[in-house]
PDB file of N, CA, C, O and CB in Angstrom:
ATOM      1  N   MET A   1     125.637  79.555 142.940  1.00  0.00           N
ATOM      2  CA  MET A   1     125.255  78.726 144.300  1.00  0.00           C
ATOM      3  C   MET A   1     124.136  80.274 144.328  1.00  0.00           C
ATOM      4  O   MET A   1     124.434  81.468 144.319  1.00  0.00           O
ATOM      5  CB  MET A   1     126.883  78.299 145.942  1.00  0.00           C
ATOM      6  N   ASP A   2     122.769  79.555 144.366  1.00  0.00           N
ATOM      7  CA  ASP A   2     121.787  80.148 144.880  1.00  0.00           C
ATOM      8  C   ASP A   2     120.992  79.228 146.244  1.00  0.00           C
ATOM      9  O   ASP A   2     120.281  78.226 146.165  1.00  0.00           O
ATOM     10  CB  ASP A   2     120.912  80.440 143.633  1.00  0.00           C
ATOM     11  N   ILE A   3     121.394  79.943 147.367  1.00  0.00           N
ATOM     12  CA  ILE A   3     120.745  78.883 148.338  1.00  0.00           C
ATOM     13  C   ILE A   3     119.901  80.007 149.748  1.00  0.00           C
ATOM     14  O   ILE A   3     120.025  80.055 150.972  1.00  0.00           O
ATOM     15  CB  ILE A   3     122.339  77.618 149.074  1.00  0.00           C
ATOM     16  N   GLU A   4     119.171  80.665 148.861  1.00  0.00           N
ATOM     17  CA  GLU A   4     118.217  81.560 149.651  1.00  0.00           C
ATOM     18  C   GLU A   4     118.554  82.463 150.920  1.00  0.00           C
ATOM     19  O   GLU A   4     117.905  82.675 151.944  1.00  0.00           O
ATOM     20  CB  GLU A   4     117.246  80.719 150.092  1.00  0.00           C
ATOM     21  N   GLY A   5     119.662  82.869 150.539  1.00  0.00           N
ATOM     22  CA  GLY A   5     120.197  83.582 151.927  1.00  0.00           C
ATOM     23  C   GLY A   5     121.119  82.986 152.700  1.00  0.00           C
ATOM     24  O   GLY A   5     121.613  83.607 153.641  1.00  0.00           O
ATOM     25  N   ALA A   6     121.555  81.441 152.356  1.00  0.00           N
ATOM     26  CA  ALA A   6     122.455  80.980 153.325  1.00  0.00           C
ATOM     27  C   ALA A   6     123.746  80.491 152.854  1.00  0.00           C
ATOM     28  O   ALA A   6     124.458  79.500 153.018  1.00  0.00           O
ATOM     29  CB  ALA A   6     121.865  80.006 154.040  1.00  0.00           C
ATOM     30  N   GLU A   7     123.765  81.983 151.967  1.00  0.00           N
ATOM     31  CA  GLU A   7     125.256  81.446 150.975  1.00  0.00           C
ATOM     32  C   GLU A   7     126.228  81.949 151.889  1.00  0.00           C
ATOM     33  O   GLU A   7     127.068  81.067 152.070  1.00  0.00           O
ATOM     34  CB  GLU A   7     125.574  82.224 149.177  1.00  0.00           C
ATOM     35  N   ILE A   8     126.457  82.858 152.469  1.00  0.00           N
ATOM     36  CA  ILE A   8     127.512  82.762 154.032  1.00  0.00           C
ATOM     37  C   ILE A   8     127.812  81.932 154.530  1.00  0.00           C
ATOM     38  O   ILE A   8     128.997  81.601 154.523  1.00  0.00           O
ATOM     39  CB  ILE A   8     127.221  83.188 155.144  1.00  0.00           C
ATOM     40  N   GLU A   9     126.865  81.227 155.184  1.00  0.00           N
ATOM     41  CA  GLU A   9     127.062  79.738 155.894  1.00  0.00           C
ATOM     42  C   GLU A   9     127.387  78.956 155.022  1.00  0.00           C
ATOM     43  O   GLU A   9     127.608  77.893 155.601  1.00  0.00           O
ATOM     44  CB  GLU A   9     125.919  79.080 156.577  1.00  0.00           C
ATOM     45  N   ALA A  10     127.614  78.794 153.561  1.00  0.00           N
ATOM     46  CA  ALA A  10     128.323  77.531 153.079  1.00  0.00           C
ATOM     47  C   ALA A  10     129.095  78.081 152.549  1.00  0.00           C
ATOM     48  O   ALA A  10     129.652  77.421 151.672  1.00  0.00           O
ATOM     49  CB  ALA A  10     127.764  76.514 152.297  1.00  0.00           C
ATOM     50  N   LEU A  11     129.482  79.241 152.696  1.00  0.00           N
ATOM     51  CA  LEU A  11     131.062  79.937 152.584  1.00  0.00           C
ATOM     52  C   LEU A  11     131.640  79.800 153.535  1.00  0.00           C
ATOM     53  O   LEU A  11     132.830  79.729 153.226  1.00  0.00           O
ATOM     54  CB  LEU A  11     131.271  81.319 152.366  1.00  0.00           C
ATOM     55  N   LEU A  12     131.497  79.705 154.692  1.00  0.00           N
ATOM     56  CA  LEU A  12     131.928  79.434 155.940  1.00  0.00           C
ATOM     57  C   LEU A  12     132.507  78.228 155.798  1.00  0.00           C
ATOM     58  O   LEU A  12     133.720  78.022 155.774  1.00  0.00           O
ATOM     59  CB  LEU A  12     130.960  79.477 156.937  1.00  0.00           C
ATOM     60  N   GLY A  13     131.564  77.349 155.693  1.00  0.00           N
ATOM     61  CA  GLY A  13     131.560  75.820 155.685  1.00  0.00           C
ATOM     62  C   GLY A  13     132.718  75.276 154.319  1.00  0.00           C
ATOM     63  O   GLY A  13     133.472  74.314 154.468  1.00  0.00           O
ATOM     64  N   SER A  14     132.668  75.905 153.344  1.00  0.00           N
ATOM     65  CA  SER A  14     133.766  75.843 151.868  1.00  0.00           C
ATOM     66  C   SER A  14     134.975  76.387 152.328  1.00  0.00           C
ATOM     67  O   SER A  14     135.983  75.844 151.877  1.00  0.00           O
ATOM     68  CB  SER A  14     133.286  76.847 150.388  1.00  0.00           C
ATOM     69  N   LYS A  15     135.152  77.421 153.195  1.00  0.00           N
ATOM     70  CA  LYS A  15     136.626  78.017 153.446  1.00  0.00           C
ATOM     71  C   LYS A  15     137.777  77.433 152.858  1.00  0.00           C
ATOM     72  O   LYS A  15     138.391  77.707 151.827  1.00  0.00           O
ATOM     73  CB  LYS A  15     136.960  77.997 154.808  1.00  0.00           C
ATOM     74  N   LYS A  16     137.958  76.470 153.836  1.00  0.00           N
ATOM     75  CA  LYS A  16     139.044  75.599 153.842  1.00  0.00           C
ATOM     76  C   LYS A  16     139.328  74.710 152.044  1.00  0.00           C
ATOM     77  O   LYS A  16     140.476  74.608 151.611  1.00  0.00           O
ATOM     78  CB  LYS A  16     138.592  74.446 155.237  1.00  0.00           C
ATOM     79  N   THR A  17     138.372  74.286 151.408  1.00  0.00           N
ATOM     80  CA  THR A  17     138.351  74.142 150.206  1.00  0.00           C
ATOM     81  C   THR A  17     138.578  75.599 149.494  1.00  0.00           C
ATOM     82  O   THR A  17     139.726  75.685 149.056  1.00  0.00           O
ATOM     83  CB  THR A  17     137.135  73.441 149.906  1.00  0.00           C
ATOM     84  N   LEU A  18     138.102  76.298 149.357  1.00  0.00           N
ATOM     85  CA  LEU A  18     138.479  77.458 148.722  1.00  0.00           C
ATOM     86  C   LEU A  18     139.622  78.468 148.960  1.00  0.00           C
ATOM     87  O   LEU A  18     139.799  79.505 148.322  1.00  0.00           O
ATOM     88  CB  LEU A  18     137.541  78.046 148.785  1.00  0.00           C
ATOM     89  N   ILE A  19     140.273  78.059 149.849  1.00  0.00           N
ATOM     90  CA  ILE A  19     141.548  78.844 150.166  1.00  0.00           C
ATOM     91  C   ILE A  19     142.608  77.800 149.295  1.00  0.00           C
ATOM     92  O   ILE A  19     143.375  78.178 148.411  1.00  0.00           O
ATOM     93  CB  ILE A  19     141.906  79.013 152.077  1.00  0.00           C
ATOM     94  N   GLU A  20     142.435  76.304 149.810  1.00  0.00           N
ATOM     95  CA  GLU A  20     143.498  75.611 148.878  1.00  0.00           C
ATOM     96  C   GLU A  20     143.037  74.997 147.457  1.00  0.00           C
ATOM     97  O   GLU A  20     143.328  73.880 147.027  1.00  0.00           O
ATOM     98  CB  GLU A  20     144.110  74.419 149.684  1.00  0.00           C
ATOM     99  N   ASN A  21     142.245  75.996 146.823  1.00  0.00           N
ATOM    100  CA  ASN A  21     141.943  75.631 145.723  1.00  0.00           C
ATOM    101  C   ASN A  21     141.715  76.656 145.084  1.00  0.00           C
ATOM    102  O   ASN A  21     141.232  77.547 145.782  1.00  0.00           O
ATOM    103  CB  ASN A  21     141.102  74.837 145.673  1.00  0.00           C
ATOM    104  N   ASN A  22     141.938  77.034 143.500  1.00  0.00           N
ATOM    105  CA  ASN A  22     141.594  77.967 142.688  1.00  0.00           C
ATOM    106  C   ASN A  22     140.166  78.363 142.203  1.00  0.00           C
ATOM    107  O   ASN A  22     140.035  78.889 141.098  1.00  0.00           O
ATOM    108  CB  ASN A  22     142.247  77.703 141.792  1.00  0.00           C
ATOM    109  N   LEU A  23     139.217  78.147 142.916  1.00  0.00           N
ATOM    110  CA  LEU A  23     137.719  78.097 142.027  1.00  0.00           C
ATOM    111  C   LEU A  23     137.293  79.506 141.766  1.00  0.00           C
ATOM    112  O   LEU A  23     137.635  80.563 142.298  1.00  0.00           O
ATOM    113  CB  LEU A  23     136.361  77.314 142.905  1.00  0.00           C
ATOM    114  N   ASN A  24     136.240  79.165 140.558  1.00  0.00           N
ATOM    115  CA  ASN A  24     135.577  80.329 140.205  1.00  0.00           C
ATOM    116  C   ASN A  24     134.234  80.175 140.748  1.00  0.00           C
ATOM    117  O   ASN A  24     133.643  79.104 140.888  1.00  0.00           O
ATOM    118  CB  ASN A  24     135.589  80.587 138.741  1.00  0.00           C
ATOM    119  N   LEU A  25     133.895  81.089 140.980  1.00  0.00           N
ATOM    120  CA  LEU A  25     132.184  81.135 141.718  1.00  0.00           C
ATOM    121  C   LEU A  25     131.512  82.193 141.266  1.00  0.00           C
ATOM    122  O   LEU A  25     131.961  83.281 140.905  1.00  0.00           O
ATOM    123  CB  LEU A  25     132.042  81.330 143.418  1.00  0.00           C
ATOM    124  N   ALA A  26     130.403  81.812 141.305  1.00  0.00           N
ATOM    125  CA  ALA A  26     129.214  82.781 140.889  1.00  0.00           C
ATOM    126  C   ALA A  26     128.109  82.482 141.927  1.00  0.00           C
ATOM    127  O   ALA A  26     127.910  81.303 142.218  1.00  0.00           O
ATOM    128  CB  ALA A  26     128.621  82.506 139.262  1.00  0.00           C
ATOM    129  N   ILE A  27     127.427  83.387 142.467  1.00  0.00           N
ATOM    130  CA  ILE A  27     126.433  83.503 143.655  1.00  0.00           C
ATOM    131  C   ILE A  27     125.603  84.578 143.772  1.00  0.00           C
ATOM    132  O   ILE A  27     125.765  85.798 143.738  1.00  0.00           O
ATOM    133  CB  ILE A  27     127.053  83.494 144.833  1.00  0.00           C
ATOM    134  N   ALA A  28     124.714  83.873 143.913  1.00  0.00           N
ATOM    135  CA  ALA A  28     123.634  84.733 143.816  1.00  0.00           C
ATOM    136  C   ALA A  28     123.629  85.252 145.394  1.00  0.00           C
ATOM    137  O   ALA A  28     123.968  84.588 146.374  1.00  0.00           O
ATOM    138  CB  ALA A  28     122.203  83.949 143.233  1.00  0.00           C
ATOM    139  N   SER A  29     123.102  86.766 145.363  1.00  0.00           N
ATOM    140  CA  SER A  29     123.939  87.744 146.354  1.00  0.00           C
ATOM    141  C   SER A  29     122.657  88.863 146.628  1.00  0.00           C
ATOM    142  O   SER A  29     122.705  89.844 147.370  1.00  0.00           O
ATOM    143  CB  SER A  29     125.597  88.569 145.492  1.00  0.00           C
ATOM    144  N   TYR A  30     121.671  88.470 145.916  1.00  0.00           N
ATOM    145  CA  TYR A  30     120.151  89.431 146.449  1.00  0.00           C
ATOM    146  C   TYR A  30     119.801  89.575 147.445  1.00  0.00           C
ATOM    147  O   TYR A  30     119.503  90.674 147.914  1.00  0.00           O
ATOM    148  CB  TYR A  30     118.964  89.125 146.144  1.00  0.00           C
ATOM    149  N   HIS A  31     119.741  88.487 148.043  1.00  0.00           N
ATOM    150  CA  HIS A  31     119.062  88.325 149.714  1.00  0.00           C
ATOM    151  C   HIS A  31     119.776  89.280 150.735  1.00  0.00           C
ATOM    152  O   HIS A  31     120.942  89.599 150.965  1.00  0.00           O
ATOM    153  CB  HIS A  31     119.316  86.618 150.423  1.00  0.00           C
ATOM    154  N   LEU A  32     118.197  89.675 151.383  1.00  0.00           N
ATOM    155  CA  LEU A  32     118.195  90.530 152.520  1.00  0.00           C
ATOM    156  C   LEU A  32     118.399  89.828 153.391  1.00  0.00           C
ATOM    157  O   LEU A  32     117.686  88.826 153.454  1.00  0.00           O
ATOM    158  CB  LEU A  32     117.185  91.260 152.795  1.00  0.00           C
ATOM    159  N   ILE A  33     119.463  90.038 154.456  1.00  0.00           N
ATOM    160  CA  ILE A  33     119.719  88.711 155.795  1.00  0.00           C
ATOM    161  C   ILE A  33     120.209  90.399 156.854  1.00  0.00           C
ATOM    162  O   ILE A  33     121.190  91.126 156.699  1.00  0.00           O
ATOM    163  CB  ILE A  33     121.737  86.820 155.352  1.00  0.00           C
ATOM    164  N   ASN A  34     119.009  90.520 157.910  1.00  0.00           N
ATOM    165  CA  ASN A  34     119.480  91.216 158.734  1.00  0.00           C
ATOM    166  C   ASN A  34     119.685  93.145 158.174  1.00  0.00           C
ATOM    167  O   ASN A  34     120.373  93.842 158.920  1.00  0.00           O
ATOM    168  CB  ASN A  34     120.790  90.316 159.057  1.00  0.00           C
ATOM    169  N   GLY A  35     119.210  93.652 157.209  1.00  0.00           N
ATOM    170  CA  GLY A  35     118.757  94.539 156.946  1.00  0.00           C
ATOM    171  C   GLY A  35     119.884  95.064 156.326  1.00  0.00           C
ATOM    172  O   GLY A  35     120.048  96.284 156.329  1.00  0.00           O
ATOM    173  N   GLU A  36     121.090  93.946 155.527  1.00  0.00           N
ATOM    174  CA  GLU A  36     122.219  93.876 154.455  1.00  0.00           C
ATOM    175  C   GLU A  36     121.879  92.515 153.475  1.00  0.00           C
ATOM    176  O   GLU A  36     121.578  91.347 153.723  1.00  0.00           O
ATOM    177  CB  GLU A  36     123.855  93.716 155.286  1.00  0.00           C
ATOM    178  N   LYS A  37     122.154  93.526 151.884  1.00  0.00           N
ATOM    179  CA  LYS A  37     122.196  92.485 151.111  1.00  0.00           C
ATOM    180  C   LYS A  37     123.603  91.379 151.405  1.00  0.00           C
ATOM    181  O   LYS A  37     124.721  91.420 151.919  1.00  0.00           O
ATOM    182  CB  LYS A  37     122.136  93.133 149.687  1.00  0.00           C
ATOM    183  N   THR A  38     122.882  90.610 150.847  1.00  0.00           N
ATOM    184  CA  THR A  38     124.098  89.649 151.002  1.00  0.00           C
ATOM    185  C   THR A  38     125.641  89.534 149.667  1.00  0.00           C
ATOM    186  O   THR A  38     126.595  88.812 149.376  1.00  0.00           O
ATOM    187  CB  THR A  38     123.197  88.082 151.030  1.00  0.00           C
ATOM    188  N   ALA A  39     125.028  90.668 149.303  1.00  0.00           N
ATOM    189  CA  ALA A  39     126.550  90.942 147.917  1.00  0.00           C
ATOM    190  C   ALA A  39     127.669  91.399 149.026  1.00  0.00           C
ATOM    191  O   ALA A  39     128.846  91.044 148.963  1.00  0.00           O
ATOM    192  CB  ALA A  39     126.263  92.737 146.303  1.00  0.00           C
ATOM    193  N   LYS A  40     127.109  92.264 150.081  1.00  0.00           N
ATOM    194  CA  LYS A  40     128.403  92.832 150.520  1.00  0.00           C
ATOM    195  C   LYS A  40     128.969  92.002 151.041  1.00  0.00           C
ATOM    196  O   LYS A  40     130.149  91.833 150.733  1.00  0.00           O
ATOM    197  CB  LYS A  40     128.446  93.851 151.302  1.00  0.00           C
ATOM    198  N   LYS A  41     128.395  91.221 151.962  1.00  0.00           N
ATOM    199  CA  LYS A  41     128.914  89.821 152.977  1.00  0.00           C
ATOM    200  C   LYS A  41     129.969  89.073 152.007  1.00  0.00           C
ATOM    201  O   LYS A  41     131.127  88.724 152.237  1.00  0.00           O
ATOM    202  CB  LYS A  41     127.405  88.514 153.442  1.00  0.00           C
ATOM    203  N   VAL A  42     129.335  88.971 151.080  1.00  0.00           N
ATOM    204  CA  VAL A  42     129.927  87.629 150.064  1.00  0.00           C
ATOM    205  C   VAL A  42     131.341  87.946 149.547  1.00  0.00           C
ATOM    206  O   VAL A  42     132.225  87.091 149.514  1.00  0.00           O
ATOM    207  CB  VAL A  42     128.906  87.354 148.551  1.00  0.00           C
ATOM    208  N   GLU A  43     131.546  89.490 149.059  1.00  0.00           N
ATOM    209  CA  GLU A  43     132.720  90.148 148.375  1.00  0.00           C
ATOM    210  C   GLU A  43     133.235  90.183 149.769  1.00  0.00           C
ATOM    211  O   GLU A  43     134.199  89.438 149.940  1.00  0.00           O
ATOM    212  CB  GLU A  43     132.561  91.661 147.406  1.00  0.00           C
ATOM    213  N   ARG A  44     132.791  90.944 150.951  1.00  0.00           N
ATOM    214  CA  ARG A  44     133.882  90.709 151.719  1.00  0.00           C
ATOM    215  C   ARG A  44     134.617  89.666 152.754  1.00  0.00           C
ATOM    216  O   ARG A  44     135.578  89.928 153.478  1.00  0.00           O
ATOM    217  CB  ARG A  44     133.779  91.469 152.159  1.00  0.00           C
ATOM    218  N   PHE A  45     133.900  88.381 152.634  1.00  0.00           N
ATOM    219  CA  PHE A  45     134.476  87.510 153.074  1.00  0.00           C
ATOM    220  C   PHE A  45     135.698  86.763 151.903  1.00  0.00           C
ATOM    221  O   PHE A  45     136.801  86.340 152.250  1.00  0.00           O
ATOM    222  CB  PHE A  45     133.356  86.712 153.586  1.00  0.00           C
ATOM    223  N   LEU A  46     135.234  86.751 150.701  1.00  0.00           N
ATOM    224  CA  LEU A  46     135.628  86.088 149.856  1.00  0.00           C
ATOM    225  C   LEU A  46     137.179  86.845 149.542  1.00  0.00           C
ATOM    226  O   LEU A  46     138.241  86.260 149.332  1.00  0.00           O
ATOM    227  CB  LEU A  46     134.519  85.993 148.771  1.00  0.00           C
ATOM    228  N   ARG A  47     136.922  88.394 149.588  1.00  0.00           N
ATOM    229  CA  ARG A  47     138.316  89.285 149.868  1.00  0.00           C
ATOM    230  C   ARG A  47     139.564  88.573 150.921  1.00  0.00           C
ATOM    231  O   ARG A  47     140.770  88.353 150.812  1.00  0.00           O
ATOM    232  CB  ARG A  47     137.770  90.829 150.684  1.00  0.00           C
ATOM    233  N   LYS A  48     138.268  88.318 152.224  1.00  0.00           N
ATOM    234  CA  LYS A  48     139.459  88.488 152.848  1.00  0.00           C
ATOM    235  C   LYS A  48     140.596  86.931 153.033  1.00  0.00           C
ATOM    236  O   LYS A  48     141.495  86.698 153.841  1.00  0.00           O
ATOM    237  CB  LYS A  48     138.936  89.141 154.296  1.00  0.00           C
ATOM    238  N   ILE A  49     139.917  85.946 151.652  1.00  0.00           N
ATOM    239  CA  ILE A  49     140.555  84.967 151.629  1.00  0.00           C
ATOM    240  C   ILE A  49     141.429  84.861 150.058  1.00  0.00           C
ATOM    241  O   ILE A  49     141.823  83.848 149.479  1.00  0.00           O
ATOM    242  CB  ILE A  49     139.550  83.897 152.006  1.00  0.00           C
ATOM    243  N   SER A  50     141.524  86.016 149.733  1.00  0.00           N
ATOM    244  CA  SER A  50     142.439  86.160 148.466  1.00  0.00           C
ATOM    245  C   SER A  50     141.619  86.472 147.279  1.00  0.00           C
ATOM    246  O   SER A  50     142.218  86.869 146.280  1.00  0.00           O
ATOM    247  CB  SER A  50     143.272  84.836 148.153  1.00  0.00           C
ATOM    248  N   TYR A  51     140.553  86.371 147.248  1.00  0.00           N
ATOM    249  CA  TYR A  51     139.834  85.936 145.595  1.00  0.00           C
ATOM    250  C   TYR A  51     139.324  87.606 145.580  1.00  0.00           C
ATOM    251  O   TYR A  51     139.124  88.437 146.467  1.00  0.00           O
ATOM    252  CB  TYR A  51     138.089  84.302 145.494  1.00  0.00           C
ATOM    253  N   THR A  52     139.244  87.612 144.260  1.00  0.00           N
ATOM    254  CA  THR A  52     138.581  88.852 143.533  1.00  0.00           C
ATOM    255  C   THR A  52     137.455  88.922 143.800  1.00  0.00           C
ATOM    256  O   THR A  52     137.013  87.809 144.083  1.00  0.00           O
ATOM    257  CB  THR A  52     138.591  88.939 142.188  1.00  0.00           C
ATOM    258  N   ALA A  53     136.803  89.624 143.851  1.00  0.00           N
ATOM    259  CA  ALA A  53     135.123  89.741 143.927  1.00  0.00           C
ATOM    260  C   ALA A  53     134.467  90.449 143.667  1.00  0.00           C
ATOM    261  O   ALA A  53     134.731  91.496 144.258  1.00  0.00           O
ATOM    262  CB  ALA A  53     134.573  89.709 144.759  1.00  0.00           C
ATOM    263  N   PHE A  54     133.204  90.567 142.711  1.00  0.00           N
ATOM    264  CA  PHE A  54     132.816  91.803 142.492  1.00  0.00           C
ATOM    265  C   PHE A  54     131.177  91.160 142.070  1.00  0.00           C
ATOM    266  O   PHE A  54     130.885  90.030 141.678  1.00  0.00           O
ATOM    267  CB  PHE A  54     133.867  92.739 141.270  1.00  0.00           C
ATOM    268  N   THR A  55     130.283  92.357 142.324  1.00  0.00           N
ATOM    269  CA  THR A  55     128.868  91.866 142.247  1.00  0.00           C
ATOM    270  C   THR A  55     128.513  92.606 141.143  1.00  0.00           C
ATOM    271  O   THR A  55     128.960  93.728 140.905  1.00  0.00           O
ATOM    272  CB  THR A  55     127.906  92.081 143.513  1.00  0.00           C
ATOM    273  N   ASN A  56     127.578  91.902 140.340  1.00  0.00           N
ATOM    274  CA  ASN A  56     126.493  92.642 138.608  1.00  0.00           C
ATOM    275  C   ASN A  56     125.601  92.245 138.533  1.00  0.00           C
ATOM    276  O   ASN A  56     124.913  92.157 139.549  1.00  0.00           O
ATOM    277  CB  ASN A  56     126.793  92.426 137.030  1.00  0.00           C
ATOM    278  N   TYR A  57     125.241  91.902 137.608  1.00  0.00           N
ATOM    279  CA  TYR A  57     123.974  91.592 137.160  1.00  0.00           C
ATOM    280  C   TYR A  57     122.785  92.475 137.895  1.00  0.00           C
ATOM    281  O   TYR A  57     122.291  91.961 138.899  1.00  0.00           O
ATOM    282  CB  TYR A  57     123.800  90.084 137.375  1.00  0.00           C
ATOM    283  N   PRO A  58     122.280  93.781 137.468  1.00  0.00           N
ATOM    284  CA  PRO A  58     121.368  94.005 138.560  1.00  0.00           C
ATOM    285  C   PRO A  58     120.066  93.460 138.606  1.00  0.00           C
ATOM    286  O   PRO A  58     119.373  93.749 139.582  1.00  0.00           O
ATOM    287  CB  PRO A  58     121.200  95.229 138.695  1.00  0.00           C
ATOM    288  N   LYS A  59     119.621  92.745 137.754  1.00  0.00           N
ATOM    289  CA  LYS A  59     118.287  91.982 137.717  1.00  0.00           C
ATOM    290  C   LYS A  59     118.232  91.251 138.574  1.00  0.00           C
ATOM    291  O   LYS A  59     117.118  91.092 139.072  1.00  0.00           O
ATOM    292  CB  LYS A  59     117.954  91.277 136.688  1.00  0.00           C
ATOM    293  N   HIS A  60     119.336  90.513 139.113  1.00  0.00           N
ATOM    294  CA  HIS A  60     119.404  89.243 139.785  1.00  0.00           C
ATOM    295  C   HIS A  60     120.803  89.251 140.437  1.00  0.00           C
ATOM    296  O   HIS A  60     121.605  88.424 140.005  1.00  0.00           O
ATOM    297  CB  HIS A  60     119.173  87.996 138.780  1.00  0.00           C
ATOM    298  N   LEU A  61     121.285  90.279 141.657  1.00  0.00           N
ATOM    299  CA  LEU A  61     122.512  90.558 141.872  1.00  0.00           C
ATOM    300  C   LEU A  61     123.234  89.215 142.039  1.00  0.00           C
ATOM    301  O   LEU A  61     122.848  88.293 142.758  1.00  0.00           O
ATOM    302  CB  LEU A  61     122.622  91.471 142.980  1.00  0.00           C
ATOM    303  N   THR A  62     124.473  89.234 141.182  1.00  0.00           N
ATOM    304  CA  THR A  62     125.503  88.070 141.380  1.00  0.00           C
ATOM    305  C   THR A  62     126.783  87.884 141.734  1.00  0.00           C
ATOM    306  O   THR A  62     127.581  88.096 140.821  1.00  0.00           O
ATOM    307  CB  THR A  62     125.614  87.574 140.545  1.00  0.00           C
ATOM    308  N   THR A  63     127.189  87.592 142.653  1.00  0.00           N
ATOM    309  CA  THR A  63     128.763  88.121 142.874  1.00  0.00           C
ATOM    310  C   THR A  63     129.265  86.865 141.972  1.00  0.00           C
ATOM    311  O   THR A  63     128.702  85.831 141.610  1.00  0.00           O
ATOM    312  CB  THR A  63     129.502  88.209 144.795  1.00  0.00           C
ATOM    313  N   TYR A  64     130.557  87.392 141.766  1.00  0.00           N
ATOM    314  CA  TYR A  64     131.805  86.702 140.844  1.00  0.00           C
ATOM    315  C   TYR A  64     133.041  86.827 141.696  1.00  0.00           C
ATOM    316  O   TYR A  64     133.443  87.846 142.258  1.00  0.00           O
ATOM    317  CB  TYR A  64     132.122  87.526 139.271  1.00  0.00           C
ATOM    318  N   ALA A  65     133.622  85.518 141.701  1.00  0.00           N
ATOM    319  CA  ALA A  65     134.990  85.429 142.505  1.00  0.00           C
ATOM    320  C   ALA A  65     135.822  84.731 141.717  1.00  0.00           C
ATOM    321  O   ALA A  65     135.470  83.710 141.126  1.00  0.00           O
ATOM    322  CB  ALA A  65     134.950  84.738 143.901  1.00  0.00           C
ATOM    323  N   PHE A  66     137.011  85.246 141.652  1.00  0.00           N
ATOM    324  CA  PHE A  66     138.263  83.956 141.015  1.00  0.00           C
ATOM    325  C   PHE A  66     139.059  84.705 141.874  1.00  0.00           C
ATOM    326  O   PHE A  66     138.873  85.774 142.455  1.00  0.00           O
ATOM    327  CB  PHE A  66     138.912  83.741 139.044  1.00  0.00           C
ATOM    328  N   LYS A  67     140.396  83.569 141.815  1.00  0.00           N
ATOM    329  CA  LYS A  67     142.013  83.919 141.983  1.00  0.00           C
ATOM    330  C   LYS A  67     142.633  84.630 141.357  1.00  0.00           C
ATOM    331  O   LYS A  67     142.953  85.762 141.718  1.00  0.00           O
ATOM    332  CB  LYS A  67     142.793  83.082 141.872  1.00  0.00           C
ATOM    333  N   LYS A  68     143.016  83.949 139.970  1.00  0.00           N
ATOM    334  CA  LYS A  68     143.693  84.851 139.037  1.00  0.00           C
ATOM    335  C   LYS A  68     142.998  85.269 137.858  1.00  0.00           C
ATOM    336  O   LYS A  68     142.009  84.625 137.506  1.00  0.00           O
ATOM    337  CB  LYS A  68     144.847  84.293 138.614  1.00  0.00           C
ATOM    338  N   ALA A  69     143.394  86.290 137.184  1.00  0.00           N
ATOM    339  CA  ALA A  69     142.723  87.140 136.478  1.00  0.00           C
ATOM    340  C   ALA A  69     143.128  86.894 135.556  1.00  0.00           C
ATOM    341  O   ALA A  69     144.339  86.855 135.339  1.00  0.00           O
ATOM    342  CB  ALA A  69     142.681  88.284 136.679  1.00  0.00           C
ATOM    343  N   SER A  70     141.755  86.517 134.267  1.00  0.00           N
ATOM    344  CA  SER A  70     141.552  86.027 132.977  1.00  0.00           C
ATOM    345  C   SER A  70     140.901  86.732 132.399  1.00  0.00           C
ATOM    346  O   SER A  70     140.252  87.665 132.873  1.00  0.00           O
ATOM    347  CB  SER A  70     141.093  84.946 132.826  1.00  0.00           C
ATOM    348  N   LYS A  71     140.977  86.355 131.122  1.00  0.00           N
ATOM    349  CA  LYS A  71     140.294  87.852 129.809  1.00  0.00           C
ATOM    350  C   LYS A  71     139.072  87.285 130.072  1.00  0.00           C
ATOM    351  O   LYS A  71     138.206  88.160 130.038  1.00  0.00           O
ATOM    352  CB  LYS A  71     140.770  87.968 127.630  1.00  0.00           C
ATOM    353  N   ASN A  72     138.525  85.948 130.377  1.00  0.00           N
ATOM    354  CA  ASN A  72     137.247  85.500 130.119  1.00  0.00           C
ATOM    355  C   ASN A  72     136.214  86.373 131.366  1.00  0.00           C
ATOM    356  O   ASN A  72     135.011  86.627 131.313  1.00  0.00           O
ATOM    357  CB  ASN A  72     137.272  83.688 130.217  1.00  0.00           C
ATOM    358  N   TYR A  73     137.350  86.724 132.582  1.00  0.00           N
ATOM    359  CA  TYR A  73     136.192  87.718 133.090  1.00  0.00           C
ATOM    360  C   TYR A  73     135.997  88.935 132.944  1.00  0.00           C
ATOM    361  O   TYR A  73     135.386  89.630 133.756  1.00  0.00           O
ATOM    362  CB  TYR A  73     136.084  87.782 134.166  1.00  0.00           C
ATOM    363  N   LEU A  74     136.443  89.288 132.000  1.00  0.00           N
ATOM    364  CA  LEU A  74     136.402  90.842 131.755  1.00  0.00           C
ATOM    365  C   LEU A  74     134.907  90.970 130.862  1.00  0.00           C
ATOM    366  O   LEU A  74     134.247  92.002 130.740  1.00  0.00           O
ATOM    367  CB  LEU A  74     137.978  91.464 130.748  1.00  0.00           C
ATOM    368  N   ASN A  75     134.618  89.758 130.344  1.00  0.00           N
ATOM    369  CA  ASN A  75     133.794  89.992 129.550  1.00  0.00           C
ATOM    370  C   ASN A  75     132.102  89.825 130.281  1.00  0.00           C
ATOM    371  O   ASN A  75     131.042  89.812 129.654  1.00  0.00           O
ATOM    372  CB  ASN A  75     134.218  89.081 128.394  1.00  0.00           C
ATOM    373  N   ILE A  76     132.260  89.735 131.482  1.00  0.00           N
ATOM    374  CA  ILE A  76     130.903  89.293 132.255  1.00  0.00           C
ATOM    375  C   ILE A  76     130.119  90.508 132.471  1.00  0.00           C
ATOM    376  O   ILE A  76     129.031  90.447 133.044  1.00  0.00           O
ATOM    377  CB  ILE A  76     131.158  88.567 133.740  1.00  0.00           C
TER     378      ILE A  76
END
């Protein structure tokens, strides 16, 4: 998802779906909103609803999230 700084709003709107399902996410989180990179907010939100979340890819910050550990994610 890359929706130019509205990632938190989209996550809030999909909270029930995220909680009830085991989804894998990749979210562009390089935007700056109110002086804070969205990566921090996205990670906090996802961790509160039981996702493992981390941000990587410094050239274009992307937050990855999932509920179950998988060998596939170790190679990101």
